[in-house]
PAZAPA-4460 file (N, C-alpha, C; in steps of 0.05 Angstrom, whole numbers, plus 32768, in hexadecimal, padded with zeros to 4 digits):
% residues 173
    n_x    n_y    n_z   ca_x   ca_y   ca_z    c_x    c_y    c_z   seq   type   mol
   83F2   7E8A   868B   83FE   7EA4   8690   8401   7EAA   86AE     1      H     A
   83FA   7E97   86BF   83FA   7E9B   86DC   8415   7E99   86E9     2      G     A
   8429   7E8E   86DA   8444   7E8C   86E5   8446   7E78   86FC     3      G     A
   845B   7E7C   870C   8462   7E69   8721   844D   7E68   8737     4      I     A
   843F   7E7E   873C   842B   7E7D   8751   8414   7E6B   8748     5      V     A
   840B   7E6E   8730   83F5   7E5D   8726   83FE   7E40   8724     6      A     A
   8417   7E3C   871C   8422   7E21   871A   8422   7E14   8736     7      G     A
   842B   7E23   874A   842C   7E18   8765   840F   7E12   876F     8      A     A
   83FD   7E25   876B   83E2   7E21   8774   83D5   7E09   8766     9      L     A
   83D8   7E07   874C   83CB   7DF1   873D   83D8   7DD6   8745    10      L     A
   83F3   7DD5   8745   8400   7DBD   874D   83FA   7DB4   8769    11      G     A
   83F9   7DC7   877B   83F5   7DC1   8797   83D9   7DB9   879F    12      G     A
   83C5   7DC1   878E   83A9   7DBA   8795   839E   7DA4   8784    13      T     A
   83AE   7D98   8773   83A3   7D83   8761   839E   7D69   8770    14      F     A
   83AE   7D62   8784   83A9   7D49   8792   838E   7D48   87A0    15      L     A
   8385   7D5D   87AC   8369   7D5C   87B7   8354   7D57   87A1    16      P     A
   8359   7D63   878A   8346   7D5D   8774   8346   7D40   876C    17      L     A
   835E   7D34   876B   8360   7D18   8764   8353   7D07   877A    18      V     A
   8358   7D0F   8793   834C   7D01   87AA   832E   7D00   87A8    19      M     A
   8322   7D16   879F   8305   7D17   879E   82FA   7D0D   8783    20      M     A
   830C   7D06   8770   8304   7CFB   8757   82FA   7D10   8743    21      G     A
   82FE   7D29   8749   82F4   7D3E   8736   8309   7D49   8724    22      I     A
   8321   7D3C   8724   8336   7D45   8712   832F   7D41   86F5    23      H     A
   831E   7D2E   86EF   8316   7D29   86D4   8304   7D3F   86C9    24      Q     A
   82FA   7D50   86DA   82EA   7D67   86D1   82FB   7D7C   86C2    25      S     A
   8315   7D79   86C4   8327   7D8C   86B6   832D   7D83   8699    26      L     A
   8324   7D6C   8691   8329   7D62   8676   8320   7D76   8660    27      V     A
   8308   7D82   8661   8301   7D96   864D   8314   7DAD   864C    28      P     A
   831F   7DB6   8663   8332   7DCC   8663   834C   7DC4   8655    29      I     A
   8355   7DAB   865B   836D   7DA1   864E   836A   7DA1   8630    30      H     A
   8353   7D97   8627   834E   7D96   860A   834C   7DB1   85FE    31      Q     A
   833F   7DC4   860C   833D   7DDF   8601   8359   7DEC   85FF    32      Q     A
   836B   7DE7   8612   8386   7DF2   8611   8394   7DE7   85F8    33      L     A
   8392   7DCE   85F2   839F   7DC3   85DA   8392   7DCE   85C1    34      V     A
   8378   7DD1   85C1   836B   7DDD   85A9   8373   7DFA   85A5    35      D     A
   8376   7E09   85BB   837C   7E25   85B8   839A   7E2B   85B5    36      A     A
   83AB   7E1C   85C3   83C7   7E21   85C3   83D8   7E0E   85B3    37      L     A
   83CD   7DF6   85AE   83DD   7DE2   85A0   83EC   7DD0   85B4    38      G     A
   83EB   7DD7   85CD   83F8   7DC7   85E2   83E9   7DCC   85FD    39      N     A
   83F2   7DBD   8611   83E4   7DC0   862B   83F8   7DC7   8641    40      N     A
   83F9   7DE0   864A   840C   7DE7   865F   8401   7DE0   867B    41      P     A
   83E7   7DDA   867E   83DC   7DD3   8698   83E2   7DB7   86A1    42      L     A
   83E0   7DA4   868E   83E3   7D88   8696   83FD   7D81   86A4    43      F     A
   8414   7D8A   8699   842D   7D84   86A7   842F   7D90   86C4    44      P     A
   8422   7DA7   86C8   8421   7DB2   86E3   8412   7DA0   86F6    45      I     A
   83FB   7D97   86ED   83EB   7D85   86FD   83F8   7D6A   8702    46      L     A
   8408   7D61   86F0   8416   7D48   86F3   842A   7D48   870A    47      C     A
   8431   7D60   8713   8444   7D62   872A   8437   7D57   8744    48      M     A
   841D   7D55   8744   8410   7D4A   875C   8419   7D2D   8760    49      A     A
   841B   7D1E   874A   8425   7D02   874D   8442   7D01   8755    50      G     A
   8452   7D13   874C   846E   7D13   8753   8471   7D1A   8771    51      A     A
   8462   7D2D   877B   8462   7D34   8797   845A   7D1C   87A8    52      G     A
   8446   7D0D   879E   843D   7CF4   87AC   8454   7CE0   87AE    53      Q     A
   8463   7CDD   8798   8479   7CCA   8798   848D   7CD2   87AD    54      V     A
   8495   7CEB   87AD   84A8   7CF4   87C1   849F   7CF1   87DD    55      G     A
   8486   7CF8   87E3   847B   7CF4   87FE   847A   7CD7   8806    56      A     A
   8473   7CC6   87F3   8472   7CA9   87F9   848E   7C9D   87FD    57      S     A
   84A2   7CA8   87EF   84BD   7C9F   87F5   84C6   7CA6   8811    58      L     A
   84BE   7CBE   881A   84C4   7CC6   8836   84B7   7CB4   884A    59      A     A
   849E   7CAC   8844   848F   7C9A   8856   849E   7C7F   8856    60      V     A
   84A6   7C75   883E   84B4   7C5C   883C   84CD   7C5C   884D    61      L     A
   84DC   7C71   884C   84F5   7C72   885B   84F1   7C76   8879    62      W     A
   84DB   7C84   8881   84D7   7C8A   889D   84C7   7C74   88AD    63      K     A
   84B5   7C67   889F   84A3   7C55   88AE   84B2   7C3B   88B7    64      T     A
   84A9   7C31   88CD   84B3   7C18   88D7   849E   7C02   88D2    65      K     A
   8486   7C0A   88C8   8470   7BF8   88C4   8474   7BE8   88AA    66      N     A
   8477   7BCE   88AC   847D   7BBD   8895   8466   7BBD   8881    67      T     A
   844D   7BBD   888B   8436   7BBD   8879   8435   7BD7   8869    68      K     A
   843B   7BEE   8876   843B   7C08   8868   8452   7C08   8853    69      L     A
   8469   7BFD   885A   8480   7BFC   8847   8477   7BEC   882E    70      K     A
   8469   7BD6   8832   8460   7BC6   881C   844C   7BD5   880A    71      T     A
   843A   7BE4   8817   8426   7BF4   8808   8435   7C08   87F7    72      I     A
   8448   7C17   8803   8457   7C2B   87F4   8466   7C1E   87DD    73      V     A
   8474   7C09   87E2   8484   7BFC   87CD   8472   7BF3   87B5    74      K     A
   845A   7BE9   87BB   8448   7BE0   87A6   843B   7BF7   8797    75      N     A
   8437   7C0E   87A5   8429   7C24   8798   843C   7C37   8789    76      A     A
   8456   7C37   8790   8469   7C4A   8783   846C   7C46   8765    77      L     A
   846E   7C2D   875B   8470   7C2B   873E   8459   7C37   872E    78      P     A
   8441   7C33   8737   842A   7C3F   8728   8429   7C5D   872E    79      V     A
   8433   7C66   8745   8435   7C82   874B   8448   7C90   8737    80      G     A
   845E   7C83   8732   8471   7C8E   871F   8465   7C90   8702    81      L     A
   8452   7C7E   86FD   8445   7C7F   86E3   842D   7C92   86E2    82      L     A
   8429   7CA0   86F8   8414   7CB5   86F8   83FA   7CAD   8704    83      G     A
   83F8   7C96   870F   83DF   7C8D   871C   83E2   7C91   873A    84      I     A
   83D6   7CA6   8744   83DB   7CAF   875F   83C9   7CA3   8774    85      G     A
   83B2   7C98   876D   839F   7C8F   8780   83AA   7C7B   8794    86      E     A
   83B9   7C67   878C   83C4   7C54   87A0   83D5   7C62   87B5    87      P     A
   83E5   7C75   87AD   83F5   7C84   87C1   83E4   7C96   87D2    88      L     A
   83D0   7CA3   87C6   83BE   7CB4   87D5   83B0   7CA4   87EB    89      I     A
   83A1   7C90   87E2   8390   7C82   87F5   839E   7C6D   8806    90      Y     A
   83B5   7C63   87FC   83C3   7C4F   880B   83D9   7C5A   881D    91      G     A
   83E4   7C72   8817   83FB   7C7B   8825   83F7   7C97   8831    92      V     A
   83F6   7CAB   8820   83F8   7CC7   8829   83DF   7CD1   8837    93      T     A
   83C7   7CCC   882D   83AF   7CD7   8839   83A9   7CCA   8854    94      L     A
   83AC   7CB0   8857   83A8   7CA4   8872   83BB   7CAF   8887    95      P     A
   83D3   7CB8   887F   83E6   7CC3   8892   83E4   7CE1   8894    96      L     A
   83D5   7CEE   8883   83CE   7D0A   8881   83E6   7D1D   887C    97      F     A
   83F9   7D1E   888D   8410   7D31   8889   841F   7D2B   886F    98      K     A
   8423   7D11   8868   8430   7D0C   884E   841F   7D16   8836    99      P     A
   8405   7D16   8839   83F4   7D21   8824   83F9   7D3F   8821   100      F     A
   83FC   7D4D   8837   8403   7D6A   8837   841F   7D6D   882A   101      I     A
   8432   7D5C   8832   844D   7D5D   8827   844D   7D59   8808   102      G     A
   843C   7D46   87FF   8439   7D41   87E3   842E   7D5A   87D4   103      A     A
   841A   7D66   87E0   840E   7D7E   87D4   8422   7D95   87D2   104      C     A
   8432   7D98   87E7   8446   7DAD   87E7   845C   7DA8   87D3   105      L     A
   8464   7D8F   87D1   8478   7D87   87BC   846D   7D8C   87A0   106      G     A
   8454   7D85   879C   8447   7D8A   8782   8445   7DA7   877C   107      A     A
   8441   7DB8   8790   8440   7DD5   878C   845B   7DDF   8782   108      A     A
   8470   7DD6   878E   848B   7DDF   8785   8490   7DD5   8769   109      V     A
   848A   7DBC   8764   848E   7DB1   8749   847D   7DBF   8734   110      G     A
   8464   7DC6   873C   8452   7DD5   872A   845D   7DF1   8723   111      G     A
   8469   7DFD   8737   8476   7E18   8733   848D   7E16   871F   112      A     A
   849D   7E00   8722   84B4   7DFC   8710   84A9   7DF8   86F3   113      V     A
   8495   7DE7   86F0   848A   7DE1   86D6   847F   7DFA   86C9   114      I     A
   8471   7E0A   86D9   8466   7E23   86CE   847C   7E37   86C7   115      A     A
   8491   7E39   86D7   84A7   7E4B   86D2   84B4   7E44   86B7   116      F     A
   84B8   7E2B   86B2   84C6   7E22   8699   84B3   7E1E   8682   117      F     A
   8499   7E24   8686   8485   7E22   8671   8485   7E07   8662   118      Q     A
   8484   7DF2   8672   8482   7DD7   8668   8466   7DD2   865D   119      V     A
   8464   7DC5   8646   844A   7DBE   863B   8449   7DA2   862F   120      S     A
   8432   7D96   8630   842F   7D7C   8624   8421   7D7E   8608   121      S     A
   8426   7D6A   85F8   841A   7D6A   85DD   83FE   7D5D   85DE   122      A     A
   83F7   7D52   85F5   83DD   7D45   85F8   83CC   7D54   860B   123      I     A
   83B1   7D53   8609   83A1   7D61   861B   83A1   7D55   8637   124      P     A
   83A1   7D3B   863A   83A0   7D2D   8653   83A6   7D10   864E   125      F     A
   83A8   7D00   8663   83AD   7CE4   8660   83C5   7CDB   8672   126      G     A
   83DA   7CD2   8665   83F0   7CC7   8674   83FE   7CDD   8684   127      V     A
   8408   7CD6   869B   8417   7CE9   86AB   842F   7CDB   86B8   128      S     A
   843A   7CE6   86CD   8451   7CDA   86D9   8469   7CDA   86C6   129      G     A
   8479   7CC5   86C8   8490   7CC3   86B6   8488   7CBE   8699   130      V     A
   8470   7CB2   8695   8467   7CAD   867A   8462   7CC6   866A   131      V     A
   845C   7CDC   8678   8457   7CF5   866A   846F   7CFF   865A   132      L     A
   8487   7CF6   8662   849F   7CFE   8653   849B   7CF8   8635   133      F     A
   848C   7CE4   862E   8488   7CDC   8612   8474   7CED   8604   134      L     A
   8465   7CFE   8612   8450   7D0E   8605   8454   7D2C   860A   135      A     A
   846C   7D34   860E   8471   7D51   8612   8475   7D5F   85F7   136      L     A
   8472   7D79   85F7   8471   7D88   85DE   848C   7D8A   85D0   137      S     A
   84A2   7D8C   85DF   84BC   7D90   85D3   84D2   7D89   85E6   138      N     A
   84EB   7D8A   85DE   8502   7D83   85EF   8504   7D94   8608   139      L     A
   84FE   7DAE   8604   84FE   7DC0   861B   84EB   7DB6   8631   140      H     A
   84D3   7DAE   8629   84BF   7DA4   863C   84C8   7D8A   8648   141      S     A
   84D5   7D78   8639   84DF   7D5F   8644   84F3   7D64   865A   142      V     A
   8507   7D76   8654   851C   7D7C   8668   8510   7D88   8681   143      I     A
   84FF   7D9C   867E   84F5   7DAA   8696   84DE   7D9C   86A3   144      F     A
   84D1   7D89   8696   84BE   7D78   86A4   84CE   7D66   86B7   145      Y     A
   84E5   7D5C   86AD   84F6   7D4C   86BF   84FF   7D5C   86D7   146      G     A
   8507   7D75   86D3   850F   7D86   86E9   84F8   7D8A   86FD   147      V     A
   84E1   7D90   86F2   84C9   7D94   8703   84C1   7D7B   8712   148      G     A
   84C2   7D64   8704   84BB   7D4B   8710   84CE   7D44   8727   149      F     A
   84E8   7D46   8722   84FB   7D41   8737   84F8   7D54   874F   150      L     A
   84F3   7D6D   8749   84EE   7D81   875D   84D6   7D7A   876F   151      T     A
   84C0   7D72   8762   84A8   7D6A   8771   84AD   7D51   8782   152      A     A
   84BC   7D3E   8778   84C2   7D26   8787   84D3   7D2D   879F   153      V     A
   84E9   7D3C   879A   84FB   7D44   87B0   84EC   7D55   87C5   154      I     A
   84DD   7D69   87BC   84CF   7D7A   87CF   84B9   7D6B   87DE   155      C     A
   84AB   7D59   87D0   8497   7D48   87DE   84A4   7D38   87F4   156      G     A
   84BB   7D2D   87ED   84CB   7D1D   8801   84D3   7D2F   8819   157      F     A
   84DF   7D46   8813   84E9   7D58   8828   84D2   7D63   883A   158      L     A
   84BC   7D6C   882D   84A6   7D76   883D   849B   7D60   884F   159      F     A
   8498   7D48   8844   848D   7D32   8854   84A0   7D2A   886B   160      T     A
   84BA   7D2A   8864   84CE   7D23   8879   84CD   7D37   8890   161      W     A
   84CA   7D51   8888   84CA   7D66   889D   84AF   7D66   88AC   162      K     A
   8499   7D62   889F   847F   7D61   88AC   847C   7D48   88BE   163      L     A
   8488   7D32   88B5   8485   7D19   88C4   846A   7D0E   88C1   164      G     A
   8465   7CF8   88D0   844A   7CEC   88D1   844A   7CD8   88E8   165      F     A
   8432   7CD1   88F1   8430   7CBE   8906   8432   7CA2   88FA   166      E     A
   8448   7C94   8900   844D   7C7A   88F4   843A   7C66   8901   167      D     A
   842A   7C58   88F0   8417   7C45   88FB   8425   7C2E   8908   168      P     A
   841A   7C25   891E   8425   7C0E   892C   8422   7BF4   891C   169      A     A
   8434   7BE2   891F   8432   7BC8   8912   8419   7BB9   891D   170      E     A
   840B   7BAC   890C   83F4   7B9C   8914   83FE   7B80   891B   171      E     A
   83F7   7B76   8932   83FE   7B5B   893A   83E7   7B48   8932   172      N     A
   83ED   7B35   8922   83D8   7B22   8919   83D6   7B0A   892B   173      A     A
***
C-alpha cells in the first residue's frame, strides 16, 4: 500500500542489502505475503535492483577504455540478466562506486514503476531478472514487469553515464 514512494525506497535500497548478504532475511516476509495475499508484490520491486545493475554495467562497458574491465562486464552481464547480481556488484559497480549509486537510482525508478502498476509474482522468492517473467501472477504483471525492468535498465544506464566514474588505468604486465 506504500505506492511509488515505497517502491522507489525498496528498489533503491535493495542492492546494499544484497551487498551485505542480508537480503535473504526477507524470505519470511515474502512467504507471509504469498500466504496472506496469494501473491507477492514485494519481490518484483526488489528485482529492479538487478535491472539497475545491468543498466549501470552497460554504461561502464560503453565508457571504459580498460580491456580487463570490459571483459569482466561482458562475463557478468548474462548472469546479471538472470538475476544474479553479485558478480556485477563486486566486479563492476561497487569497485567504481559511482556506478553502484547509478544502479541504486535506476532500481529506485524501476521499483516505483513496479509499485505503480501493482506487479506481483506468484512465487514468494527465488528466480529473478528475466527469468521472473515465468513466475508472475498474471498477464498484467508480465507486461508491466517488462516496463519496470526496461525502465530500471535505462535509468541505471543514464544515471551512471551522468555520474561517470574514474576509469581504471590499464595494467601493464
